[in-house]
TORLOKE-203239 format. One record per residue (C-alpha): x, y, z; residue in three letters. Coordinates in Angstrom, 3 decimals. Example, Ala and Ser with C-alpha at 12.3 -4.5 7.8 and 13.67 -1.06 7.14 Angstrom:
<<12.300, -4.500, 7.800>, 'Ala'>
<<13.670, -1.060, 7.140>, 'Ser'>
% end
This chain:
<<-121.467, 193.627, -216.593>, 'Met'>
<<-121.096, 197.676, -216.699>, 'Arg'>
<<-118.347, 199.448, -214.527>, 'Leu'>
<<-119.928, 202.538, -212.950>, 'Val'>
<<-117.350, 205.032, -212.204>, 'Val'>
<<-118.717, 207.691, -209.446>, 'Thr'>
<<-117.407, 210.981, -208.305>, 'Asp'>
<<-116.478, 209.188, -204.918>, 'Glu'>
<<-114.390, 206.656, -206.522>, 'Ser'>
<<-112.565, 209.145, -208.697>, 'Ile'>
<<-111.650, 211.272, -205.484>, 'Ile'>
<<-110.504, 208.162, -203.739>, 'Ala'>
<<-108.171, 207.379, -206.362>, 'Val'>
<<-106.566, 210.902, -206.510>, 'Ile'>
<<-106.409, 211.019, -202.854>, 'Leu'>
<<-104.379, 207.529, -202.938>, 'Met'>
<<-102.049, 208.899, -205.370>, 'Arg'>
<<-101.738, 212.100, -203.309>, 'Phe'>
<<-100.841, 209.697, -200.490>, 'Glu'>
<<-98.379, 207.801, -202.157>, 'Glu'>
<<-96.562, 210.970, -203.331>, 'Ala'>
<<-96.581, 212.245, -199.698>, 'Leu'>
<<-94.970, 209.297, -198.261>, 'Ile'>
<<-92.236, 208.386, -201.156>, 'Ala'>
<<-91.640, 212.137, -201.257>, 'Gly'>
<<-91.257, 212.385, -197.495>, 'Gly'>
<<-88.871, 208.988, -197.369>, 'Gln'>
<<-86.745, 210.780, -200.015>, 'Ala'>
<<-86.398, 214.016, -198.023>, 'Leu'>
<<-85.531, 212.027, -194.839>, 'Gly'>
<<-89.208, 213.329, -193.293>, 'Ile'>
<<-91.443, 210.978, -191.627>, 'Glu'>
<<-95.258, 211.366, -192.646>, 'Ile'>
<<-97.182, 209.732, -189.843>, 'Arg'>
<<-100.601, 208.418, -190.583>, 'Arg'>
<<-102.239, 211.282, -188.523>, 'Asp'>
<<-100.349, 213.762, -190.714>, 'Met'>
<<-101.751, 211.909, -193.955>, 'Leu'>
<<-105.498, 212.283, -192.479>, 'Asp'>
<<-104.861, 215.887, -192.243>, 'Leu'>
<<-103.079, 216.475, -195.446>, 'Phe'>
<<-105.766, 214.865, -197.336>, 'Lys'>
<<-108.513, 216.787, -196.189>, 'Val'>
<<-106.265, 220.030, -196.493>, 'His'>
<<-106.098, 219.077, -200.155>, 'Tyr'>
<<-109.503, 218.143, -200.818>, 'Glu'>
<<-110.662, 221.712, -199.353>, 'Val'>
<<-107.664, 223.420, -201.278>, 'Leu'>
<<-108.713, 221.690, -204.729>, 'Met'>
<<-112.754, 222.762, -203.862>, 'Glu'>
<<-112.051, 226.490, -202.870>, 'Phe'>
<<-108.572, 227.004, -204.807>, 'Gly'>
<<-110.222, 228.094, -208.196>, 'Arg'>
<<-112.669, 230.519, -206.640>, 'Gln'>
<<-110.215, 232.175, -204.403>, 'Thr'>
<<-106.901, 232.034, -206.414>, 'Asn'>
<<-105.095, 230.141, -203.682>, 'Leu'>
<<-102.812, 228.155, -205.796>, 'Thr'>
<<-101.825, 227.543, -209.344>, 'Ala'>
<<-100.475, 224.274, -208.556>, 'Ile'>
<<-103.218, 221.396, -209.138>, 'Glu'>
<<-101.298, 218.076, -210.105>, 'Gly'>
<<-101.598, 215.586, -207.349>, 'Lys'>
<<-97.773, 215.068, -207.150>, 'Glu'>
<<-97.010, 218.702, -207.625>, 'Glu'>
<<-99.254, 219.603, -204.491>, 'Val'>
<<-97.963, 216.980, -202.409>, 'Ala'>
<<-94.351, 218.174, -203.045>, 'Val'>
<<-94.391, 222.029, -203.732>, 'Lys'>
<<-96.748, 222.507, -200.906>, 'His'>
<<-96.663, 219.887, -198.182>, 'Phe'>
<<-93.628, 218.377, -198.143>, 'Leu'>
<<-92.009, 221.894, -199.092>, 'Asp'>
<<-93.424, 223.115, -195.742>, 'Ser'>
<<-92.102, 220.377, -193.817>, 'Leu'>
<<-88.307, 221.146, -195.044>, 'Thr'>
<<-88.570, 223.840, -192.178>, 'Cys'>
<<-87.961, 221.245, -189.934>, 'Ser'>
<<-84.615, 220.177, -191.607>, 'Lys'>
<<-83.326, 223.945, -190.985>, 'Ala'>
<<-84.249, 224.386, -187.496>, 'Ile'>
<<-85.207, 222.288, -184.378>, 'Glu'>
<<-88.669, 223.309, -183.660>, 'Ile'>
<<-89.986, 222.702, -180.163>, 'Glu'>
<<-93.444, 221.436, -179.392>, 'Asp'>
<<-94.461, 224.076, -177.084>, 'Asp'>
<<-93.265, 226.985, -179.471>, 'Trp'>
<<-95.584, 229.913, -180.639>, 'Asp'>
<<-95.339, 229.904, -184.359>, 'Val'>
<<-96.618, 232.930, -186.744>, 'Val'>
<<-96.756, 232.111, -190.268>, 'Asp'>
<<-96.757, 235.392, -192.325>, 'Ile'>
<<-98.461, 235.908, -195.505>, 'Gly'>
<<-99.731, 232.161, -195.509>, 'Thr'>
<<-101.889, 232.208, -198.342>, 'Gly'>
<<-103.614, 228.542, -198.025>, 'Ala'>
<<-101.906, 227.700, -194.849>, 'Gly'>
<<-98.440, 226.957, -196.275>, 'Phe'>
<<-96.022, 226.297, -194.296>, 'Pro'>
<<-97.782, 226.818, -191.154>, 'Gly'>
<<-100.490, 224.140, -191.074>, 'Val'>
<<-98.240, 221.303, -192.098>, 'Pro'>
<<-95.950, 222.392, -189.523>, 'Leu'>
<<-98.833, 222.219, -186.813>, 'Lys'>
<<-99.927, 218.725, -188.169>, 'Ala'>
<<-96.365, 217.620, -187.665>, 'Glu'>
<<-96.173, 219.129, -184.180>, 'Arg'>
<<-99.783, 219.204, -182.861>, 'Pro'>
<<-98.841, 221.080, -179.533>, 'Ser'>
<<-97.586, 224.322, -181.485>, 'Leu'>
<<-99.643, 227.377, -181.013>, 'Ala'>
<<-100.159, 228.783, -184.495>, 'Leu'>
<<-100.972, 232.064, -185.907>, 'Thr'>
<<-102.021, 232.459, -189.646>, 'Leu'>
<<-101.323, 236.068, -191.111>, 'Val'>
<<-103.188, 236.716, -194.147>, 'Glu'>
<<-103.861, 240.346, -195.948>, 'Ala'>
<<-106.628, 238.732, -198.274>, 'Ser'>
<<-110.171, 238.339, -196.655>, 'Leu'>
<<-111.063, 235.714, -199.182>, 'Lys'>
<<-108.063, 233.791, -198.003>, 'Arg'>
<<-108.946, 234.481, -194.420>, 'Val'>
<<-112.354, 233.004, -195.028>, 'Arg'>
<<-110.796, 229.938, -196.722>, 'Phe'>
<<-108.383, 229.565, -193.915>, 'Leu'>
<<-111.043, 230.025, -190.925>, 'Glu'>
<<-113.058, 227.037, -192.930>, 'His'>
<<-109.886, 224.852, -193.233>, 'Leu'>
<<-108.972, 225.196, -189.421>, 'Val'>
<<-112.427, 224.155, -188.779>, 'Ser'>
<<-112.549, 221.351, -191.034>, 'Lys'>
<<-109.161, 220.036, -189.980>, 'Leu'>
<<-110.539, 220.456, -186.222>, 'Gly'>
<<-107.339, 221.951, -185.123>, 'Leu'>
<<-106.964, 223.935, -182.175>, 'Ser'>
<<-104.545, 226.577, -180.889>, 'Asp'>
<<-104.687, 228.299, -184.231>, 'Val'>
<<-105.738, 231.834, -184.700>, 'Glu'>
<<-106.103, 233.364, -188.224>, 'Val'>
<<-105.470, 237.068, -188.338>, 'Val'>
<<-106.512, 239.224, -191.326>, 'Trp'>
<<-104.109, 242.183, -191.783>, 'Gly'>
<<-101.124, 243.413, -193.464>, 'Arg'>
<<-97.889, 242.164, -191.558>, 'Ala'>
<<-96.776, 245.858, -191.561>, 'Glu'>
<<-99.938, 246.399, -189.183>, 'Asp'>
<<-99.965, 243.177, -187.486>, 'Val'>
<<-96.343, 243.243, -186.415>, 'Gly'>
<<-96.868, 246.592, -184.476>, 'Gly'>
<<-99.583, 245.397, -182.287>, 'Met'>
<<-98.765, 244.397, -178.800>, 'Met'>
<<-100.504, 241.259, -178.894>, 'His'>
<<-98.047, 240.164, -181.714>, 'His'>
<<-94.932, 242.089, -181.480>, 'Arg'>
<<-91.945, 239.864, -180.419>, 'Glu'>
<<-94.418, 237.271, -179.331>, 'Asn'>
<<-93.168, 234.212, -181.135>, 'Tyr'>
<<-90.574, 231.834, -180.972>, 'Asp'>
<<-90.548, 231.191, -184.794>, 'Leu'>
<<-91.866, 233.064, -187.727>, 'Ala'>
<<-92.048, 231.397, -191.257>, 'Val'>
<<-92.799, 232.659, -194.542>, 'Ala'>
<<-92.376, 231.286, -197.977>, 'Arg'>
<<-90.973, 233.396, -200.808>, 'Gly'>
<<-93.771, 235.969, -200.723>, 'Val'>
<<-90.928, 238.842, -201.371>, 'Ala'>
<<-87.256, 239.536, -201.214>, 'Glu'>
<<-85.532, 238.755, -198.156>, 'Leu'>
<<-84.690, 242.544, -197.352>, 'Ser'>
<<-88.342, 243.166, -197.347>, 'Val'>
<<-89.382, 239.829, -195.400>, 'Leu'>
<<-86.571, 240.785, -192.494>, 'Ala'>
<<-88.755, 244.010, -191.956>, 'Glu'>
<<-92.324, 242.101, -192.146>, 'Leu'>
<<-91.254, 239.247, -190.315>, 'Cys'>
<<-88.505, 239.860, -187.519>, 'Leu'>
<<-90.886, 242.430, -185.248>, 'Pro'>
<<-92.914, 239.299, -184.554>, 'Phe'>
<<-89.956, 237.445, -183.209>, 'Val'>
<<-89.064, 237.327, -179.585>, 'Arg'>
<<-85.272, 237.931, -178.623>, 'Leu'>
<<-83.783, 234.279, -178.942>, 'Gly'>
<<-86.292, 233.460, -181.326>, 'Gly'>
<<-86.027, 232.737, -185.165>, 'Ala'>
<<-87.367, 233.539, -188.616>, 'Phe'>
<<-87.379, 230.797, -191.367>, 'Val'>
<<-87.499, 232.049, -195.043>, 'Ala'>
<<-88.377, 229.653, -197.394>, 'Leu'>
<<-86.712, 230.664, -200.626>, 'Lys'>
<<-85.573, 229.254, -204.089>, 'Gly'>
<<-81.979, 228.579, -205.304>, 'Pro'>
<<-79.355, 230.986, -205.822>, 'Gly'>
<<-79.948, 232.703, -202.544>, 'Val'>
<<-76.665, 234.237, -201.651>, 'Glu'>
<<-77.008, 237.473, -203.425>, 'Gly'>
<<-80.413, 238.048, -201.795>, 'Glu'>
<<-78.968, 237.287, -198.186>, 'Val'>
<<-76.094, 239.785, -198.938>, 'Ser'>
<<-78.663, 242.763, -200.193>, 'Lys'>
<<-80.630, 242.019, -197.112>, 'Ala'>
<<-77.666, 242.155, -194.431>, 'Met'>
<<-78.544, 245.862, -193.430>, 'Lys'>
<<-82.355, 244.947, -193.141>, 'Ala'>
<<-81.628, 242.224, -191.033>, 'Met'>
<<-79.337, 243.932, -188.888>, 'Glu'>
<<-81.821, 247.094, -188.568>, 'Thr'>
<<-84.230, 244.296, -187.333>, 'Met'>
<<-82.041, 242.770, -184.975>, 'Gly'>
<<-81.516, 239.706, -186.683>, 'Gly'>
<<-78.553, 237.752, -188.171>, 'Cys'>
<<-78.126, 234.815, -190.819>, 'Val'>
<<-77.650, 231.517, -188.527>, 'Glu'>
<<-77.875, 228.978, -191.254>, 'Asn'>
<<-78.712, 228.254, -194.841>, 'Ile'>
<<-79.656, 224.914, -195.688>, 'Val'>
<<-80.066, 223.790, -199.482>, 'Arg'>
<<-82.376, 220.843, -200.494>, 'Met'>
<<-83.679, 219.276, -203.702>, 'Ser'>
<<-87.160, 218.585, -203.879>, 'Leu'>
<<-87.904, 215.046, -205.021>, 'Pro'>
<<-88.558, 214.292, -208.746>, 'Trp'>
<<-86.870, 217.324, -210.145>, 'Asp'>
<<-89.666, 219.712, -208.430>, 'His'>
<<-86.797, 222.557, -207.634>, 'Gly'>
<<-84.195, 223.408, -205.300>, 'Glu'>
<<-85.011, 225.128, -201.779>, 'Arg'>
<<-82.989, 227.326, -199.754>, 'Ser'>
<<-83.942, 227.676, -196.374>, 'Ile'>
<<-82.705, 230.817, -194.492>, 'Val'>
<<-82.696, 230.640, -190.691>, 'Val'>
<<-82.153, 234.262, -189.351>, 'Ile'>
<<-81.896, 234.672, -185.178>, 'Arg'>
<<-83.177, 237.623, -183.360>, 'Lys'>
<<-80.677, 238.948, -181.354>, 'Glu'>
<<-81.470, 242.512, -180.643>, 'Val'>
<<-85.105, 244.103, -180.033>, 'Ser'>
<<-86.586, 245.398, -183.253>, 'Thr'>
<<-86.637, 249.275, -182.892>, 'Pro'>
<<-90.202, 250.712, -182.393>, 'Glu'>
<<-90.400, 252.354, -185.684>, 'Lys'>
<<-90.688, 249.378, -187.578>, 'Tyr'>
<<-92.243, 247.861, -189.301>, 'Pro'>
<<-92.844, 250.974, -191.601>, 'Arg'>
<<-96.296, 251.541, -192.885>, 'Arg'>
<<-97.897, 249.464, -195.391>, 'Pro'>
<<-96.264, 249.175, -198.675>, 'Gly'>
<<-93.323, 251.291, -197.649>, 'Ile'>
<<-90.994, 248.193, -196.844>, 'Pro'>
<<-91.350, 246.608, -200.610>, 'Lys'>
<<-91.244, 250.200, -202.163>, 'Lys'>
<<-88.276, 251.198, -200.219>, 'Arg'>
<<-86.500, 248.205, -198.860>, 'Pro'>
<<-83.769, 248.822, -196.430>, 'Ile'>
<<-80.366, 248.569, -198.231>, 'Ala'>
% end
């Protein structure tokens, strides 16, 4: 009897291994991966692999690597700060939806805003949100410097999140204007973040924030070290910040 291998069977095997990596990796990190989360993550993964090469969404393609470095890495936010179900969350420079979409899957009652400067990625995100059937999710096309000055977004969020898209001194100016007083900004960074935090102290203070906590974690199967920096918003950000697009990166506050 001849064994016929179809595209559907190959995809089924890939998704099974992706699911196994999520469950095992979640257990290693002490993060519960529920059945409903798994279902959403598998769809996210399929859409990411389908569109990724066309839109330069990710250079990571291996099943285990994507499961750990994108999905589980995103969920480490919850190990550093207790996120309430009714919070308004903004993910700045979200790219392919990380960490915002996995956090939404973990806590479906969150109101989530995804800010992305690339129109191609915005189109991907709109398709992804529709495919996942997510409610209370807004996709915003724009630079953080511009969106952070808009009345609808300025100091309107309980939590801002960003993965290592820039130095912390730059991220402080881009992200803290979104956060309301008493809220927090969580930056997912790599190892050896102490020097970066030290250089960013002036920028954080200027934006009204201060470091509350730094949580260090090892991702499963030697996929790297993470430093999760929690910055609490204590004072309102001066109106002149953030500066116009490009300036925070070109001339960071130091």
